[in-house]
N, C-alpha and C positions, 0 to 999 in steps of 0.2 A: 291213450294212456300216458304218454310222455309229458304232455301238457298238464295233466292233472298230478303227475308225480313232481314236476317242477314246482308247481303252486303249493302243493303240501310240503315238499321238502324245503323248499325256499321259504316257506312260511315259518319254518322251524329256526331260521337263522336268527330272527329277532328274539325268540323265546331263550336261545341259548346265550343272548348277550352280544351276538356278533353284529357287526354293521355290514349289511350286504352293499357291495361296491359295484357289482357286475352280476348279471344273469345271461346265460347263454352267449358268452363271450367267444366270438369268432377269432380264432388262431391257428395259423398253418393248416388251412382246409379242415379244421375240426372245431369243436367248441367246448368251452369249459362250463359245466352247469351252473355253478355259482362261484363268485370270488368274494371272500368277505375279510373282515378285520376283526380279529380276536385279541383286543388290546392292540399290541404292536406287532402281531403276528398276521401275515397274510395266509389264508386259508383257501385253498382249492378244494371245492366239494364236488364230489360225484355223486349225483342222485340216481339210484336204480330202484325200479318198481316192479311188482308182479301182481297178479290178481289171484294167485293161488301158489301153493308150494309144490306143485307137481314136478316142476323142474328144477327144485332146489330153492334155496333162499336167495333173495336178490343180491345180497353181498357176494355169494358164490360167483356171480357173473363177472365180477371184477377180477378177472384172471391176470396172469403174468403179462400178457400181451396188452390187456387193457390198462394195467398199472404202468407200463412202459409208455403207451400213448398219453395217458394222463400226465405222467412226468415230463414227456416232450412238450405238451402244450403249456405246462406251468412253467417250464423253463423258458419258452419263447416269450410268455407274457413277462416274467421277471426281467427279461433282457429289454423287451420293448419298452417297459415302463421303468426302467433303470432302478430296479428293486433288489440288486445283488447283495445290499448290505442289511436286508431285511430277514427275519426269521419267517420261515415258510412251513406249512404243514399241509399234508393231504388228508382230508377226511371223507369218508362214505357216509351218506345218509340213505336208508332203505325205506321204501314205502309198500306195504302190503295191503292191498284193497280188498275188502270184504264184499263178495259177490252179493251178499244179503242187504248190503247198504249200510252196515255199521261204519262208523268213522274208521279210517285207515289207521293201521298201526306203523308209526313212524320210529325208526331206531337210528341213532347216531353213533358212529364209529370214529371218535377222533384220532388223529394220527393213525389212519387205518393200515398204511404201509410205508416202508422206507423207500425213497425214490431209487428205481434201479439205474439211474444215470450216474 
């Protein structure tokens, strides 16, 4: 499901007017799902997917621990690429797959949380 979520979630970048600059970027023994530019803002995008809502909405899986990890990875990427002077934002894109085969429902949460760092 992760590959399908990335394909669907990543496809949304262009429709939002973002320019995708990296997919599944490896940083600090982790990875950032998408890195994009929204104008002059660097956007780190976490893509979460589920095939049903039995265990909650996909956005609910981005808990405090996951937020901290995303922020750590984003900070490391910013330092590695000398982007300290850029505006930065963390978005969450959720994908809910329909088992019946209907198109997935994609939701975008810009500026989903403040960096806990």
